N, C-alpha and C positions, 0 to 999 in steps of 0.2 A: 503493499500499500504506500504509494508515494505521497508526499506532503506538498500541499500547495503553498509556495512561498510568495505568491503574488498578493496574497491576503495581508491586511494590516496585522492580523494574528494568524501566523502559519498553522495549518491544522489538516487533518486528514479525516475530519468528522462532518463535512459538508455544512461548516458554520454558516456559510452565506445563505443557506435555506432556512435558517431559524433567526429571523431579524431581531426578536426581542432578546434572545440569548447573546447574539452578536453585539447589539448595542450594550447590553450590560457588562459584557467582558471588555468592550472597548473603553467603558467608563472606569473599569477596574485597573486597566493597563497602565494609565499615567500615574495612579497611585502606587502601582508596583515599581515603576521605573523611579519614582520619587524615593521610595524606600531603598531601592538598589543604590541610588546615589548617596543617600544618608548612611546606610548600614552596610553596604557591599564593600568589596576589597578597598581598603583605604589608599587614596592618592593614585588610583590606577585608571581613571575614566578615559584618559587619552592614550593609554598604550594600545599598540597593535599587538595582539596575541594569537599565536598559532594554535587556533582552536579547532575541534571537530564539531560539526553540526549535523544533526540527523537529517537524511534526505529521503529516507523511507524507513519502514519498521520492520522490513524482513532482515534477518541475521546477515545475509550476504550484502556487504557493502552499504550498510545503513548509514555510513557517516562520510562527510567530506571535509577535508582539512584545508584551512586557509587563515590569513590574517584578519581578525575581527576586533573592533573596539568593543569592550564587553557590554557597555550600555546599549550598543546596537546589535548585540546577539540576537538571533531570531528564535527567541522563546516561543512556544506554541503549545498546541494540544495534539497529542499523537497516541492513538490507541492501536493495539494489535489488531488484526483482522478477527471478526466474529467467527466462531466456529459453528458450522451449520448443525442445527438440531442438538445443540450442546444441553446435556441433562445435568440437574443437580446430582452430585455423586457422594454426598455425606449428609448426615443429620436426618431430621425427621421428614424432610421433603425429598429424600433420596429417590431418584428416578423421574421426578417431574421436571418439565421444561425450566430452564434458567429464567430468571426475571430480567426484563428489559427496563422495567420501572421499579421504583422503590415500593415494596408493599407497606401499607399504612402502619401495621403493627411493629414493623421493623425500622421505621423511619428515625426514631430517636437514636436507636443503637448504631445504625449505619452511619448517621451524621457524625455521631461522636467518634467512630473509628476513623472516618475520613478526615475530620478536624484534627484529631490527635496525630495521625500520620502526616498530614499537611504542615502542622506546627513545627515538626522537627526539621523541615527543609530550610526554612529562612533561619531558624535558630542556628544551625551549624555555620551558615554563611556569617551571621553575626559573631559567633565565637571565633571565627577565623579571619576577621576583617583586618587585623593588624599584622598578620603573618607576613604579607608581602614585603614589609619593611625590613624583614630579617632573614630573607630567603638564602639558603645555602648555595643556590646556583639558578641559573636561567631555566634550566630543564625543571627544577622543583618548582620554581615560581609558576611556570606554565601549567603544571600538573595541578597546582593549588587553584589556579584560575578555572582550569577545566572542571574541577570538582564543584567549585562555586557556582558556575553558570549552569551546571546539571542539577544542583540542588534547586536553584531558582526555577528550572524547567519542571522538576518534580512538585514544587509548589503550584505552578500552573496546572498541572494534572489533577491536583486535588481541587483546586478552586473551580475548574471546569465542572467536575462532578457536583460540587456544592451548588453553583449557579444553575446547572441544567436540571437538577433533580430535586432540589430542596427549596425553590421558590425564595421568598423574602428572607427566611431563616438562613438559607444558604448564602444569599448576598451579604447578609450581616456577618456570618461567620467568615467569609472571604475578606471582609475589611479587617476584622479583628485579628486575622493572621498576619497583617501588616502593622498592627498596632502593638502587639506584645513584643517584648525585648528580652533577649537572652541575658539572664543575671539581674534584671531590673527588679527591685524590691516591690514596687507597686503593681507592675503588670508583667510577671515573669512568663517565660515558656512553660508549656504544660508539664513536661517531664523533667525531673531534676537533672539528669545527665546533660541536657541541653541548656542548663543555666550554669554549668561549670565553665571556668575559663580555659582556653586553649592557648597558653601564653608562649609556647615555644614549639619548635618543629618536631622535637621528640614527642611531645604531646599530640601534635597533629597526626603524626604517622601512627601512633597507638590508636588515636580516635578513629582514623579511617580504616584501621585494621579491625579493631574490636567493635566500635559503635556502628560503623557502616555495615558490618557483618550482621549486627542485630537488625538493620534495615533490610538486608537481604532476607532474613528469615521471616521477618513481619511481612514483607512484600510477598514472599513466597506463599505464606498462609493466606494473604488477602487474594492472591492470584487464583485460588481455589473457590473463591466466593461465588455463591448462587447469584448475587447481583452482578450480572454480566459485564456492564460498563466498568465497574471497579475491577473485576479480574482481568479484563483486556487493558486497562490503563496500567495496572501494576506489573503485569508481564512485560510491557515495554520499558518501564522504569528499571526493571531488574538487568536489562541490557546495559544501561548506563552505570548501574550500581557496581558492577564487576570491576569497572575502571577504578573506582574509589578504594575498593579493597586491595587492588594491585598497588596503588600508590602507598598504601599503609604497609603492606607486607614487604614490597621491595625497599621502601625507605627504611624501615627498622633493620632489614637485612643488610643495607649499605651502611648504617651506623655501626652494626656489629662487625662487619668486614673491616672497616677502618680501625676500630678499637683493637681487633685481634692483630692486625698488621702492626700496630704500634707496640702492642705487648710483645710481639715476637722481636721486633727491633730493639726494644729496650730490655727484653728478657725479664719482664716483671708483670706480676698481677697486682701490684700495690695500687690501689685506688688513688692515693695521694699523688704518686709519680705519674700515673696516666693523666689524671687531671692537669697536672703541671704541663704535661705534653699537649694538652688541648683536645683530648678525646673523652668520651663518656664511658666510664668503667662499666663492666658488665653487672655488678651488683646494683648500680644505680638503674640501669636498663631494666633489671628484674623488679625493682620497686615501682618504676613507671608501669610496667606490665600489670603488676598486682592491682595497682589503683585503677587503671582503665577497665581491666577485665571485671573487677568487682562492681564498679559503677555501672558498667554495661549489662551485667547479668541481672541487675535490679529492674532494668527496663522491661523485662519479660512479666513483671507484676508478681502478685502474691502466689505462693505455691499451690494454695487452695483458692479457687475463685469461682463463685456461681456465674460471674459474668462470662468467664471463659466458657462454661458449660452452655450458657444460653447462646453465645455467638456461634458455638458449634452446632447445637441441636437445631437452631433456627437457620443454619446454612450461611451465616454471614461471613465466617472465618474458618478455614479448614486447618489441618495439620501441615507441616512441612512435607512435600512430596506425598500428599494424601493418596494419589493414584497408585503409588508403589506399595502401599501397605495392604496386608492380606487379611485383616479382620473384616468385620460387616459394615464398617464406616458409619456405624451408629452407636458403637461402644457399649452395647447392652451387656450388663453384668461384668464388665471388664474393670479392673483396679490398676493403679499405678503407685510405685513406692515414693513417698516424699519424706524428706528429712524433718526432724524436730528435735528439739533438746530435751533430754531426760536427765535432770541433775547436771553432772559433770560430764556427760557424753552426748553425742549425737545418735539418734536411733531412727530406723526407718519405720513407717506405717503405711498401710494399704489404704488408698484414698479412691473413691469411684473415679474412674478415668476421665470422664467429662469435666469434673472439678479440678483435675490435675493437669489440664492442657497447657497452662502456662509453663509447668514444670517439664512437660513432655518437650515443648518447643525450646526451653532453655537447655535441657540435656543434649538435644540435637545440635544446638548452637555450640555448646562446650565441646562436643566431639569435633566439630568443623574447625573451631579455634585452635584446638590442640594440634591439628595437622600442620598449620602455618608455623607454630612455635616449634615443631620438630624440624621444619625446613630451616628456621633460624639456627637451630642446634647443629644442623649439618655444616653451616658456615663456620661455626666455632670448632666443630670436630675436624673439618678440613684444615683449619689452622693449627691443629695438634694441641688445642687448649683444653684442659680437663675441667670444664665448667658446663653446666647444663641450665638453660632457662626452663621454668616450669610454670604452668598455669596453676594458680592457687586453688585451694579446696572451694567449692561453690558456696560454702557457708562463711567464708572469710570476708570480713567488712561489709556485711549486707545491712541495707537500711530499710528493706521492704520484705513484707511476709513474715512467716513465723520465726525465721532466723535473724530477723531485725534486732539489733542491739545485743545479741549474744556474741561474747568475745570468743572467736575461733582463730587459731593460728593458720597460717598458709598451708600447713600439712594437715589440717583438719581436727586438731586437738581443741576442745574446749578449755579456755585457760581463765584464770582469775584476773582481776583488774591490775594486780601487781605485775604478773608476767606480760600482760598486754602492754602496760605502761613502759616496762623495762625494754621491750622488744620491738614496739611499734616502729621505731626509727630505722630498724633493719628491714622492715616489712612494707612500709609505704613512703613515698618521697618526703623528705624533710624540707623545711624552708631553705637549708643550705644546699640540698640537692637542686632545688628549683633555682636558686640564685646561680649556682654554678652552671647549669644548663643554659640559663638566660644569659650568662656572661659569654658564651660561645656564639651567640646569635648575631654575628655580624653580618652585613648584607653583602653578597657576591653576585654580581650581575654581569660580568664579562663572560661572553660565550666560551664554553669549554672549561671554565674554572670552577672549582669547587671548594666549599669551606673545608678546613682542615679536619673536622670532626665526622665527615661523611665520605664514603668512597663514590666515585663516578658510577653511573649505571652501565651495564654492559652494552646495551644498545639505546639508541635514541627514539624519539616518538616518530610513528609512522615511516619507519625506515630511513629517518633523517639521521645524520651524524649526531653524536653527543654534543659536539661544539656548535651545533646549529643555532642561528639566532631565533630563539623561540619567543622572545618579547622585544618589540622594537619601542624604546622609550622616546615619545615624541616631546 
C-alpha cells in the first residue's frame, strides 16, 4: 500500500474522502508542529538530516533515504493492509468477524489503551530533547533524530484513531497528548518511566534497548486486537520500532567494545583507572542496566490485574504472538505462576491466567531482553575479559504490583533495609556515576569522528560509509 505524499497529511487511508476527519486533523497538525518546535530535539530545526521516510507499508522497500529538515518531515497516517475476512482469534468473541468500528461497550477501555500508548510517543521525544547537544558522533546524532521523528509518527498513528473513532472525546484526548510534559509536576506523562530523565547517551541506549522493547511487546499485543484499525496501525508501527531497539542494542555494544579495548590496553579492570582513561567501566554499565530494566518491567503493570483479564476476554489486547500459542485462546481453567513475598523469601502462587496476563507479557519480554544482554556478553568474552552482565531478578527495585516496596537484591534475595542501604550503590547508578557519565558527554560532530568512550559502528546507515555526512548543520 503506497502512501500519498501529495496530501497535506500523507496517508494511505483515503483521508481526502472524509472531509470532517481531514479538517479535524489539519487543525491538529499546526499544534503538533508547535509542540515539535517547543519540545522536539533542541536547536536542530534547521539541520538537514539523512532520514528514512516511509513510502509504502510493505516490508520490501518501505523506506526512502534523503536529507530532510525535521520540522518538514512528512509525518502521516499509515496502516497495514486489511486482512480479508479476518476473524477474532482470542477471548469471548473468538471466531466472530473483527470490528471495523468501536463497540459501545468497549469504547472507554479502547480509548484508554490508545491514549496510554499515544502518550509514550511524545514523552520519549521530550525525554531525549537535549541529547543532540552531547552526541558522540554524527552517526549517533542521526540515529537519535530518526528515533525522534518516528516517535512523532507513532503519535500521529494514535491521534488518527482517536479522531476517527472517538468523536469529540477523541479530539480532546488528541489535544491533551500535546499538553502533558515528561517530568512536569502539574501535568506529567501517564506512565512513570516516561517521566524519568534521559540525561546522557548511555541512558539513551539503555532506554532504546529496554524501554522501546516494552513498546515492541505492547504493540505486538495490540496488533492482535479485535479492533482491526488498531491492529493494522500497530503492525506498521512495529516496523519502525525495530530500528529503535537496534540503536539501543548496538549503542550499548559499542560502549562495551570501547571499554574492553581500553581494559586490554591498560591491562586493568580498576574502575578508577578506566574512568581516568575516559571510558565507562563495566560495573557502571551493569548498574545502568539494572536501573533501566527494573523501571521498564514496571511498565507491564500489576502482576495480578482484572483490567488485563477484561482486555483479553473482550478481545481488545492479545498476548505476544497469540497465533503461535497452542491453548484454547480463551484461557479457561488455566493458571500462571506469579511471585509474591512470604516473610523473608519470594514464593510462587498460581493465579487464573486471564488475571496474570501482564505477568505473562513481562516474562516474554524478560526472555527477549536476556538475548541482547547475552550478545553484549559475547563482546566482553571476545575481548577475553572475565566479566558478565546480567539482567537483575524481576523482583528487584519494583515500584508496581505485589512486589512494590519489597527490598530484593539483583540475585533475587529478599533483604532487610540495612543490607539494601549498604549495597544499593553497587546495584543502581549513584549520583557520582551519573556525574561521571555526564562528564564524558562532549559533542562530536565531525564526520567519521567518535567520542573516546564509544567504538565506531561496523557499518554506516543505508550502506553509506561510517564517515558519511549524516547531518548538515546550516
